[in-house]
N, CA, C and O atoms as CSV, one atom per row, in Angstrom:
chain,resi,resn,atom,element,x,y,z
A,1,UNK,N,N,8.087,9.582,-5.051
A,1,UNK,CA,C,8.031,8.504,-4.077
A,1,UNK,C,C,6.779,8.693,-3.221
A,1,UNK,O,O,6.473,9.799,-2.774
A,2,UNK,N,N,6.083,7.617,-3.011
A,2,UNK,CA,C,4.859,7.707,-2.214
A,2,UNK,C,C,5.205,7.676,-0.736
A,2,UNK,O,O,6.202,7.082,-0.326
A,3,UNK,N,N,4.381,8.315,0.039
A,3,UNK,CA,C,4.585,8.336,1.486
A,3,UNK,C,C,3.535,7.471,2.153
A,3,UNK,O,O,2.444,7.261,1.625
A,4,UNK,N,N,3.885,6.986,3.304
A,4,UNK,CA,C,2.962,6.162,4.076
A,4,UNK,C,C,2.113,7.076,4.951
A,4,UNK,O,O,2.611,8.027,5.553
A,5,UNK,N,N,0.842,6.772,5.008
A,5,UNK,CA,C,-0.084,7.541,5.826
A,5,UNK,C,C,0.383,7.518,7.287
A,5,UNK,O,O,0.682,6.446,7.814
A,6,UNK,N,N,0.451,8.667,7.942
A,6,UNK,CA,C,0.927,8.690,9.320
A,6,UNK,C,C,0.037,7.914,10.290
A,6,UNK,O,O,0.520,7.427,11.312
A,7,UNK,N,N,-1.249,7.793,9.985
A,7,UNK,CA,C,-2.130,7.023,10.860
A,7,UNK,C,C,-1.770,5.538,10.845
A,7,UNK,O,O,-1.894,4.850,11.858
A,8,UNK,N,N,-1.327,5.057,9.697
A,8,UNK,CA,C,-0.899,3.662,9.612
A,8,UNK,C,C,0.353,3.450,10.452
A,8,UNK,O,O,0.487,2.431,11.130
A,9,UNK,N,N,1.266,4.413,10.406
A,9,UNK,CA,C,2.484,4.311,11.217
A,9,UNK,C,C,2.146,4.301,12.706
A,9,UNK,O,O,2.710,3.518,13.470
A,10,UNK,N,N,1.236,5.162,13.108
A,10,UNK,CA,C,0.838,5.220,14.519
A,10,UNK,C,C,0.155,3.919,14.927
A,10,UNK,O,O,0.432,3.387,16.002
A,11,UNK,N,N,-0.734,3.402,14.080
A,11,UNK,CA,C,-1.435,2.163,14.390
A,11,UNK,C,C,-0.457,1.007,14.582
A,11,UNK,O,O,-0.528,0.293,15.582
A,12,UNK,N,N,0.454,0.821,13.630
A,12,UNK,CA,C,1.403,-0.279,13.755
A,12,UNK,C,C,2.395,-0.048,14.896
A,12,UNK,O,O,2.836,-1.003,15.535
A,13,UNK,N,N,2.744,1.202,15.152
A,13,UNK,CA,C,3.607,1.497,16.292
A,13,UNK,C,C,2.957,1.096,17.609
A,13,UNK,O,O,3.593,0.470,18.458
A,14,UNK,N,N,1.683,1.459,17.776
A,14,UNK,CA,C,0.958,1.072,18.992
A,14,UNK,C,C,0.772,-0.439,19.076
A,14,UNK,O,O,0.854,-1.019,20.159
A,15,UNK,N,N,0.524,-1.072,17.942
A,15,UNK,CA,C,0.382,-2.525,17.918
A,15,UNK,C,C,1.668,-3.208,18.363
A,15,UNK,O,O,1.627,-4.153,19.151
A,16,UNK,N,N,2.799,-2.745,17.871
A,16,UNK,CA,C,4.084,-3.335,18.260
A,16,UNK,C,C,4.410,-3.059,19.729
A,16,UNK,O,O,4.978,-3.913,20.409
A,17,UNK,N,N,4.056,-1.881,20.212
A,17,UNK,CA,C,4.281,-1.579,21.628
A,17,UNK,C,C,3.451,-2.499,22.508
A,17,UNK,O,O,3.953,-3.037,23.495
A,18,UNK,N,N,2.177,-2.684,22.154
A,18,UNK,CA,C,1.324,-3.589,22.937
A,18,UNK,C,C,1.817,-5.028,22.859
A,18,UNK,O,O,1.781,-5.752,23.853
A,19,UNK,N,N,2.272,-5.440,21.694
A,19,UNK,CA,C,2.801,-6.788,21.553
A,19,UNK,C,C,4.072,-6.961,22.379
A,19,UNK,O,O,4.270,-8.001,23.006
A,20,UNK,N,N,4.921,-5.959,22.380
A,20,UNK,CA,C,6.141,-6.015,23.189
A,20,UNK,C,C,5.836,-6.059,24.680
A,20,UNK,O,O,6.470,-6.805,25.425
A,21,UNK,N,N,4.867,-5.262,25.113
A,21,UNK,CA,C,4.472,-5.307,26.518
A,21,UNK,C,C,3.850,-6.650,26.875
A,21,UNK,O,O,4.030,-7.155,27.983
A,22,UNK,N,N,3.119,-7.220,25.928
A,22,UNK,CA,C,2.540,-8.540,26.162
A,22,UNK,C,C,3.614,-9.598,26.338
A,22,UNK,O,O,3.494,-10.473,27.196
A,23,UNK,N,N,4.664,-9.521,25.528
A,23,UNK,CA,C,5.759,-10.477,25.662
A,23,UNK,C,C,6.474,-10.316,27.001
A,23,UNK,O,O,6.933,-11.297,27.585
A,24,UNK,N,N,6.569,-9.088,27.481
A,24,UNK,CA,C,7.286,-8.844,28.733
A,24,UNK,C,C,6.436,-9.189,29.947
A,24,UNK,O,O,6.894,-9.891,30.848
A,25,UNK,N,N,5.199,-8.699,29.976
A,25,UNK,CA,C,4.397,-8.806,31.188
A,25,UNK,C,C,3.376,-9.933,31.179
A,25,UNK,O,O,3.013,-10.417,32.251
A,26,UNK,N,N,2.901,-10.370,30.035
A,26,UNK,CA,C,1.877,-11.410,29.959
A,26,UNK,C,C,2.263,-12.492,28.950
A,26,UNK,O,O,1.570,-12.659,27.946
A,27,UNK,N,N,3.338,-13.224,29.188
A,27,UNK,CA,C,3.738,-14.247,28.211
A,27,UNK,C,C,2.707,-15.368,28.095
A,27,UNK,O,O,2.637,-16.027,27.058
A,28,UNK,N,N,1.910,-15.596,29.132
A,28,UNK,CA,C,0.885,-16.639,29.043
A,28,UNK,C,C,-0.180,-16.281,28.010
A,28,UNK,O,O,-0.681,-17.162,27.311
A,29,UNK,N,N,-0.530,-15.008,27.906
A,29,UNK,CA,C,-1.518,-14.586,26.907
A,29,UNK,C,C,-0.951,-14.744,25.497
A,29,UNK,O,O,-1.665,-15.156,24.583
A,30,UNK,N,N,0.313,-14.422,25.320
A,30,UNK,CA,C,0.954,-14.572,24.018
A,30,UNK,C,C,1.017,-16.045,23.632
A,30,UNK,O,O,0.801,-16.397,22.472
A,31,UNK,N,N,1.312,-16.907,24.606
A,31,UNK,CA,C,1.367,-18.340,24.323
A,31,UNK,C,C,-0.011,-18.883,23.956
A,31,UNK,O,O,-0.121,-19.750,23.090
A,32,UNK,N,N,-1.065,-18.383,24.605
A,32,UNK,CA,C,-2.423,-18.825,24.260
A,32,UNK,C,C,-2.800,-18.410,22.839
A,32,UNK,O,O,-3.388,-19.192,22.092
A,33,UNK,N,N,-2.462,-17.185,22.474
A,33,UNK,CA,C,-2.755,-16.715,21.115
A,33,UNK,C,C,-1.950,-17.523,20.095
A,33,UNK,O,O,-2.465,-17.889,19.038
A,34,UNK,N,N,-0.688,-17.797,20.416
A,34,UNK,CA,C,0.154,-18.596,19.529
A,34,UNK,C,C,-0.430,-19.998,19.350
A,34,UNK,O,O,-0.462,-20.518,18.234
A,35,UNK,N,N,-0.886,-20.605,20.430
A,35,UNK,CA,C,-1.480,-21.942,20.356
A,35,UNK,C,C,-2.768,-21.913,19.531
A,35,UNK,O,O,-3.020,-22.819,18.737
A,36,UNK,N,N,-3.578,-20.876,19.720
A,36,UNK,CA,C,-4.813,-20.743,18.957
A,36,UNK,C,C,-4.528,-20.621,17.464
A,36,UNK,O,O,-5.208,-21.241,16.647
A,37,UNK,N,N,-3.532,-19.832,17.113
A,37,UNK,CA,C,-3.179,-19.675,15.697
A,37,UNK,C,C,-2.677,-20.993,15.122
A,37,UNK,O,O,-3.027,-21.357,14.000
A,38,UNK,N,N,-1.859,-21.707,15.888
A,38,UNK,CA,C,-1.357,-22.996,15.409
A,38,UNK,C,C,-2.483,-24.002,15.220
A,38,UNK,O,O,-2.472,-24.766,14.255
A,39,UNK,N,N,-3.448,-24.011,16.122
A,39,UNK,CA,C,-4.530,-24.997,16.047
A,39,UNK,C,C,-5.537,-24.678,14.948
A,39,UNK,O,O,-6.169,-25.591,14.417
A,40,UNK,N,N,-5.700,-23.407,14.595
A,40,UNK,CA,C,-6.715,-23.071,13.606
A,40,UNK,C,C,-6.115,-22.812,12.225
A,40,UNK,O,O,-6.419,-23.535,11.277
A,41,UNK,N,N,-5.278,-21.804,12.102
A,41,UNK,CA,C,-4.805,-21.391,10.788
A,41,UNK,C,C,-3.634,-22.211,10.273
A,41,UNK,O,O,-3.512,-22.403,9.063
A,42,UNK,N,N,-2.775,-22.696,11.148
A,42,UNK,CA,C,-1.597,-23.432,10.703
A,42,UNK,C,C,-1.753,-24.938,10.856
A,42,UNK,O,O,-0.774,-25.678,10.758
A,43,UNK,N,N,-2.961,-25.389,11.093
A,43,UNK,CA,C,-3.248,-26.805,11.214
A,43,UNK,C,C,-3.162,-27.440,9.830
A,43,UNK,O,O,-3.726,-26.911,8.872
A,44,UNK,N,N,-2.462,-28.572,9.713
A,44,UNK,CA,C,-2.271,-29.207,8.419
A,44,UNK,C,C,-3.594,-29.612,7.783
A,44,UNK,O,O,-3.775,-29.440,6.578
A,45,UNK,N,N,-4.518,-30.144,8.572
A,45,UNK,CA,C,-5.796,-30.554,7.994
A,45,UNK,C,C,-6.598,-29.335,7.542
A,45,UNK,O,O,-7.286,-29.403,6.524
A,46,UNK,N,N,-6.526,-28.228,8.271
A,46,UNK,CA,C,-7.233,-27.006,7.877
A,46,UNK,C,C,-6.660,-26.474,6.570
A,46,UNK,O,O,-7.398,-26.077,5.669
A,47,UNK,N,N,-5.335,-26.472,6.483
A,47,UNK,CA,C,-4.692,-25.978,5.266
A,47,UNK,C,C,-5.054,-26.869,4.084
A,47,UNK,O,O,-5.310,-26.372,2.988
A,48,UNK,N,N,-5.076,-28.186,4.299
A,48,UNK,CA,C,-5.405,-29.103,3.213
A,48,UNK,C,C,-6.844,-28.928,2.751
A,48,UNK,O,O,-7.121,-29.047,1.558
A,49,UNK,N,N,-7.757,-28.652,3.657
A,49,UNK,CA,C,-9.166,-28.518,3.290
A,49,UNK,C,C,-9.502,-27.172,2.654
A,49,UNK,O,O,-10.364,-27.101,1.778
A,50,UNK,N,N,-8.836,-26.112,3.082
A,50,UNK,CA,C,-9.212,-24.765,2.648
A,50,UNK,C,C,-8.125,-24.073,1.827
A,50,UNK,O,O,-8.112,-22.846,1.724
A,51,UNK,N,N,-7.218,-24.849,1.245
A,51,UNK,CA,C,-6.101,-24.235,0.541
A,51,UNK,C,C,-6.550,-23.446,-0.682
A,51,UNK,O,O,-5.995,-22.385,-0.966
A,52,UNK,N,N,-7.543,-23.946,-1.408
A,52,UNK,CA,C,-7.991,-23.230,-2.607
A,52,UNK,C,C,-8.690,-21.928,-2.250
A,52,UNK,O,O,-8.495,-20.913,-2.920
A,53,UNK,N,N,-9.495,-21.948,-1.209
A,53,UNK,CA,C,-10.188,-20.714,-0.800
A,53,UNK,C,C,-9.178,-19.642,-0.413
A,53,UNK,O,O,-9.272,-18.504,-0.873
A,54,UNK,N,N,-8.211,-20.000,0.430
A,54,UNK,CA,C,-7.192,-19.039,0.847
A,54,UNK,C,C,-6.322,-18.623,-0.336
A,54,UNK,O,O,-5.940,-17.459,-0.461
A,55,UNK,N,N,-6.013,-19.586,-1.200
A,55,UNK,CA,C,-5.187,-19.269,-2.361
A,55,UNK,C,C,-5.842,-18.253,-3.272
A,55,UNK,O,O,-5.204,-17.284,-3.683
A,56,UNK,N,N,-7.129,-18.468,-3.598
A,56,UNK,CA,C,-7.835,-17.521,-4.458
A,56,UNK,C,C,-7.999,-16.161,-3.791
A,56,UNK,O,O,-7.890,-15.128,-4.451
A,57,UNK,N,N,-8.257,-16.157,-2.495
A,57,UNK,CA,C,-8.371,-14.881,-1.783
A,57,UNK,C,C,-7.056,-14.117,-1.831
A,57,UNK,O,O,-7.047,-12.913,-2.086
A,58,UNK,N,N,-5.945,-14.807,-1.587
A,58,UNK,CA,C,-4.647,-14.136,-1.616
A,58,UNK,C,C,-4.284,-13.666,-3.017
A,58,UNK,O,O,-3.714,-12.587,-3.181
A,59,UNK,N,N,-4.611,-14.475,-4.040
A,59,UNK,CA,C,-4.373,-14.033,-5.415
A,59,UNK,C,C,-5.192,-12.792,-5.752
A,59,UNK,O,O,-4.694,-11.873,-6.402
A,60,UNK,N,N,-6.438,-12.764,-5.313
A,60,UNK,CA,C,-7.293,-11.607,-5.561
A,60,UNK,C,C,-6.747,-10.360,-4.876
A,60,UNK,O,O,-6.641,-9.301,-5.495
A,61,UNK,N,N,-6.404,-10.487,-3.602
A,61,UNK,CA,C,-5.852,-9.337,-2.873
A,61,UNK,C,C,-4.541,-8.872,-3.484
A,61,UNK,O,O,-4.306,-7.671,-3.624
A,62,UNK,N,N,-3.684,-9.822,-3.849
A,62,UNK,CA,C,-2.407,-9.462,-4.473
A,62,UNK,C,C,-2.608,-8.747,-5.796
A,62,UNK,O,O,-1.929,-7.763,-6.087
A,63,UNK,N,N,-3.545,-9.242,-6.600
A,63,UNK,CA,C,-3.817,-8.593,-7.877
A,63,UNK,C,C,-4.347,-7.178,-7.707
A,63,UNK,O,O,-3.955,-6.269,-8.438
A,64,UNK,N,N,-5.235,-6.998,-6.746
A,64,UNK,CA,C,-5.777,-5.659,-6.488
A,64,UNK,C,C,-4.672,-4.723,-6.017
A,64,UNK,O,O,-4.602,-3.576,-6.459
A,65,UNK,N,N,-3.811,-5.198,-5.127
A,65,UNK,CA,C,-2.734,-4.342,-4.629
A,65,UNK,C,C,-1.729,-4.002,-5.728
A,65,UNK,O,O,-1.256,-2.868,-5.803
A,66,UNK,N,N,-1.398,-4.977,-6.586
A,66,UNK,CA,C,-0.485,-4.697,-7.695
A,66,UNK,C,C,-1.112,-3.687,-8.643
A,66,UNK,O,O,-0.437,-2.763,-9.095
A,67,UNK,N,N,-2.389,-3.850,-8.947
A,67,UNK,CA,C,-3.068,-2.894,-9.824
A,67,UNK,C,C,-3.076,-1.497,-9.198
A,67,UNK,O,O,-2.804,-0.511,-9.883
A,68,UNK,N,N,-3.383,-1.408,-7.915
A,68,UNK,CA,C,-3.429,-0.100,-7.260
A,68,UNK,C,C,-2.052,0.550,-7.266
A,68,UNK,O,O,-1.923,1.745,-7.533
A,69,UNK,N,N,-1.016,-0.245,-6.968
A,69,UNK,CA,C,0.338,0.317,-6.966
A,69,UNK,C,C,0.806,0.726,-8.338
A,69,UNK,O,O,1.423,1.779,-8.498
A,70,UNK,N,N,0.519,-0.098,-9.337
A,70,UNK,CA,C,0.960,0.216,-10.696
A,70,UNK,C,C,0.207,1.423,-11.243
A,70,UNK,O,O,0.806,2.283,-11.890
A,71,UNK,N,N,-1.084,1.497,-10.995
A,71,UNK,CA,C,-1.838,2.649,-11.511
A,71,UNK,C,C,-1.401,3.946,-10.834
A,71,UNK,O,O,-1.410,5.012,-11.450
A,72,UNK,N,N,-1.026,3.846,-9.583
A,72,UNK,CA,C,-0.556,5.048,-8.892
A,72,UNK,C,C,0.835,5.444,-9.370
A,72,UNK,O,O,1.137,6.630,-9.509
A,73,UNK,N,N,1.688,4.438,-9.624
A,73,UNK,CA,C,3.044,4.723,-10.079
A,73,UNK,C,C,3.044,5.295,-11.492
A,73,UNK,O,O,3.879,6.138,-11.820
A,74,UNK,N,N,2.117,4.844,-12.327
A,74,UNK,CA,C,2.037,5.326,-13.701
A,74,UNK,C,C,1.247,6.619,-13.811
A,74,UNK,O,O,1.230,7.247,-14.869
A,75,UNK,N,N,0.587,7.027,-12.721
A,75,UNK,CA,C,-0.119,8.301,-12.699
A,75,UNK,C,C,-1.458,8.295,-13.398
A,75,UNK,O,O,-1.895,9.323,-13.915
A,76,UNK,N,N,-2.111,7.157,-13.418
A,76,UNK,CA,C,-3.421,7.092,-14.092
A,76,UNK,C,C,-4.538,7.108,-13.113
A,76,UNK,O,O,-5.704,7.059,-13.507
């Protein structure tokens, strides 16, 4: 069984702690970031215009990750 790098655990742990503190103490900043994400990445016109670019990028990343995982699992 593969183990997760401890630095990744620390990074995501700190990220979640900062996000939790942001929700508690600065909800206005979280709302601004949420609005920005909705206006740019989740905008219907943006998705319609750039769907192929994002689709190919995600397929490429997924293929690379599957190859890396399979080659590691098979020991090659």
